[in-house]
N, C-alpha and C positions, 0 to 999 in steps of 0.2 A: 118037746120040753121047751118051755118059754125061756127067752133070754132076758137077763136082767139089764137095766140101762147102764151105759158106760159111766164109771165113777168119775171120769175126767170131766164130763159135762156138768155134773153136780158141783165139782170143785171150782170150775170156772165161774159159775153163777154166784157162788159165795164170795169169791174174790171180787167180782164186779160190784156186789152189794157193799162190801167193806170199803172199796175204793170210792164209790159214790157217796157213801155216808161221810167218809173222810173229807172229800171235796166240799160237800155241803157244809160240814162243820167249819172247815177253814174259811170258806166264803162268809159264813155267818159271823165268825169271829172278826174277820176283816171289816165286814159291814158294821158290826157293833162298834169297833174301834173308830171307824170313820165317822159314824154318827156322834160318838162320844167326843171326838175332837173337833167337831164342826161347831163354831160359835153360833149360838142362837137355836140349835136343834133341841128337840125335846129331851135328849139324853145329856145335853151339854150342861156342865157346871163350871165352876172356876177351873179352867183348863189351860194347859200350856200349848201355845200354837204360834205360828209365824205370822206376823202382821204384814199386810200389804199397804205401804204408805201411798197416799193419793194426794194430789193438790186440792186445796180447798180455800175459799175466802171466808174470813171471819164475818159473821153477820151480827150487826149491832142492833139490839132490840131495847136499848136503854135510852130514855128521854133525858138528855143532858140537863135541861132546865129543871125538871122535876128532881133529878138526882142531886143537883146542887142545893136546891131548897131543902132537901132532906138532910144533907150533910151539914148545912148551916144550923139546923135545929134538930139534932138527933134525939134529944130527950123528948121534945114535943112530938116528933114523928118516929117513935120507936118501932111501931108496927111497920111503917113504910121503910124504915131502915132495914128491918129483917127481910122484907120483900126485895129490896134493892140488892142486898147481898145474895139472896137466892137467885135472882134473875142474872146477875153478873156471873156467878159461878156456874149456873146451868148453861149459859151461853158459851162459857169457856169449855165446859165439858163436851158440849155438842161439837164445837170446832175441833177439839182434840180427837174426838171419836171419828169425825169425818176424815181427818188427816191420817188416822191409824187404819182406816178402811174397815171399821166395824160395821156389821150389818145392822139393820133396823132393830132386830130383836135384842141384840147385845147393847145397842145404844140406849134402848129403853131401860134395860137392866142397869146401866150406868146411872141414868137419871133417877131411877127408883132407889138405888143404893145411896145416892147423894141425899135424897129426901129423908132417908132414915137418919143420916148423920148431920143434917142441916142445923138442928137446934144446938148441937155442940159447937159447930163452926161459927154460927152467928153470934154466940156469946163471946167467943174469942175476938171476933172482929169488933164488936161493940165496945167491949171493955178496953181493948188496946186503943181504939180510936178515941174514946173519951179521955183516956189518960194522956195521950199525946196532944189532943186538942186543948185540954185545960192547961197544960204546962206551957203551951205556946200562944195562949190567948193574947198576952200583952204584946206579942211581936207584930201581929197584923192589925192591931188597933192603932194605926198611924194616920198621918195626914192623908195619904193615898190609901184608901181602903182595899186591902188585899185579901179580904175574907174568903171569897170563893176560891182563889188560887191556893190559899193556905190550906183550907180543908181538903182540897183535891190532892195536894201534896201529902197530907197526912194519910188520907185514905189509900193513896198509892203505896205508901210505906207499909201500912197494915196489910193490904192485899198481897204485896210482894212477899211478906213474911209467911203467909198461909196458903197461897195458891198452890205451890208445889206439894206441900204437905197434904192439902185437901185432895189434889189430883191423884197422888200416889196411893193414898188410903182408899179412895173410891175404886180405882182401877185394880188394886190388889184384891179387893173383895169380889171382883167380877172375873178377873183374868188371873189364872195361876201362872206364876213365873218360874223360870228355871234358875235357881240360886239367886232370886231377886232380879233377874234380867228378863227382858222380853225380846224374843227373836223377831227381827224385822227385816224387810227387804223392800226395794222400790226406790223411786226418785226422791231426793231431798230427805233422806232418813235422818231424823233428829230425835233427841230425847223428848219424851212427852212434856216434861217440865219446860224445856226450851221452847217448844211449840206454844204452850200455854202463856208463857211470859212474853215471848217476842212477837207472836202473831196475834194474840188476843188481848192480854191485859194492857200492854204498853200502848197499842193503838187506841184502845178504849179510853184509857186515862188521858192520852194526848188530846182526844176530842173533848173530853170534859175540861181539860185545862184551858183549851182555846175558848170554850164557852164561858168559863169562869173569868178569864181575862176580859172578855167583852162585857160581861155583866158588871164586873168590878169597875171597869172604866165608865160605864153608863151610870152606875150608882154614885161614883165619885166626881163625875164631870161637873155637876153644878157647884159643888164645894170648891173644886180646883179652879173653875172659872171665876168664882167669886174672889178667891185668894189672889189670882192674877190681877183682876181689876182693881182690888183694894190696895194690894201691896205694891204693885208696880206702878199703876196709875198712868204715868207718862213714860213711854219707852223711847228714849233718845238713841238713835242708831248712827247718826252722822254729826260730827262737830267740825265746823269750818272756822279757822282763824285767818284773819287777813288784816292787812295794814294799808291805809291809804292816806294821802295828804291832799290838801286843797289850799290854794292861795286866793285871798279875797282882797281886792283893792277898793277902798272906799275914798271917794272924792267929795270935796266940798267946793261948791261953785257959788259965786256971787255975780249976779247979772249975767249969767251964762259963761262966766270965766272961772276956770279951775284955779282955786287959790290955795288948796291944801289937799294932801293925799295921805291916806293911812293904809299901810300894808299889814295884812293878817295872814299868817301861815298856820294852818291847823292840821295836825296828824291825828289819826284815830286808830285804835285797835278794835277789831270786830270779832266777837265770839258768837257764832250763829249755830244753833242746834236744831236739827230736823229729826222728827220721829213721829210717834203715834200716840194718840190719846186713848189708851185702853180702857180708861174709866168711862168713856163715852160709848165705845163699842168693842166687843171682843166675843167671838163665837167659836165654839169648839164642838164638832160633831163627828160621830162615828158612822161610816158607811160600810155596813157588813157586806152588801152586794158587791161593791167594787173594792172592798178590803182597803179602805183608806181612812185616815184620820184627817179631817178637814178643819183647818184653822183659817178664819176670816178676820182680817185686820182692817181698820179704817184706812183711808188714804193718808199718806204722810203730810204733815204740816210743819210749819216753822214753830217750834215749841218756845223758843226764846231767842232774843237777839240783843246782845249787849254791845254798845258802842262806847268806848272809853276815849274821850277826846283829850288832846293835849295841845296847847298853844305853843308852837315852836318859835314863832317870830311875831313881834308886835311893834310896828313902827308907826307911832301916832303922830300925825301932823298937827299943826296948830289950827285952832278953830274947829277941831274935830274930836268928838268923843266916841269911843267904842262902847256900844250898848249891848246888853245881853241878847237882844234879838238878832244882832249881827252874828254872834257866835252860834246861836241856835240854828240859824239858817245854814251855816256851814256844816254843822254836825248832821242836820237832817239830810242835806245833800249827800254827805258821805254815807249815811245809813241807807238811803235809796240805792246808791251805787253798789254798796256791799250786797244788798238783796238781789239786785239785778244780775250781778256777776255770779252769785251762788246759783240762781235759777238757771242761768245759761250754761252752767257747768254740769247740768243733768243730775243735780243733787237729789231730786225726788226719786229717780230710778235707782240711784245708788243706795238710798235709804231702804228701798224695798228689797234690794239684794241683801243688804246687811240684815234686815229683819228676817228674811227666809233662812239665812244661815243661823241666826240666833234662835229661831223657833226650832230648827232641827237639833241644835245643841240642847235646848231645854226639854223638848218633847220626844227626841229620838229614842232614848231608853224606854220611855213609856210605850211608844208605838211598837218597838221591838218586843216588849213584854207581852203584848197582845198576841203576836204571831209573827213568824219570820216573813210571811208574804204580805204583811201590812206595810203601807208606806204613808209618809206625811205629805200632805198637799197644803200649801199656803197660798191664799188668794187675798185680794184686797177689794173692799167694797167701794165701788165708784161713788164719786160725789153725786148727789141728786141733780138731775138735769132740770133746769128751769125753762119752762116753755112759755112763750109769749104769743099773743095773737096780733095780727096785722103786720104791717111793714115798718121797718125802722125809718125814722125821719118823717113819719106821717102821723 
């Protein structure tokens, strides 16, 4: 009689199959969830996940000169204005994506999402920019043209109003958050808005502002230089007042014998001014390479010299008349003495020192407005050297 197989063996096989199926199902479920929560995978959608922050440097892809030309004429360059806003915002989104540690697929999704919303954002930028620019137009139409700096300031205000809104709206469409929050870990963890504003927008605007200051200075330099030459003309930096006296004894002789004497005592007040003839030469240049504003002045000269004589004593002897030429000789002698004393007192170098301090007072704020690293350099054009041929005395 044949023996039937043990029922225990059949039971064990069924249990093993059930266990194996359960294990496979659990692994499949875990794998599905893992793929679903992996940013950039084929199953990934807007998902909640933990970001891994990474260090990254903001890459500038904006040409500052072109950007300023667009901002100065936004109506004329409306299409270029739209492209400028697009380029700035996509640069900001790339930087924030790099800092958040998003992979390439998710970064591409962020840019594609922005492209869908760009028409809405660019209209907001343009309308606000034109409104602020038109209301402040009278402010920057001044003697010193601040057009570039003013439009940069207005654009910064507009971009600051919409950058965080744009960033949050785009990221929310790509990344699903938990109760509006994004889980993050890593070094230097910051709010995405803080990253966009502090690491991207502010450095970008700072570079535009520096370029604008340089261009505004260059555009206004000719007008400013003309104003200085015409309005100031002569720049007196040193005034010397002095007082001297001279005694002159006039004698009358007959046949070699002194028969009469006249004593004349003359005192004079001298007012001597040393300075620079700016209407003859004044040069103002910007050196971007060395970050200096160079002012060149002519050599100092005596601008005016007044001698006010006064006859203190006049004792006229008989047979002697005091003529005008006698007084003039005394005054001329005093004038030469005044000039000689002034030149020996190093008055020309003192005038240069005063001029440097005065230029710093006048142009210091202008130089600081260009950039904190710029400095003012004042120099003096040397007098032309006259060359001769041959030897003296021959």
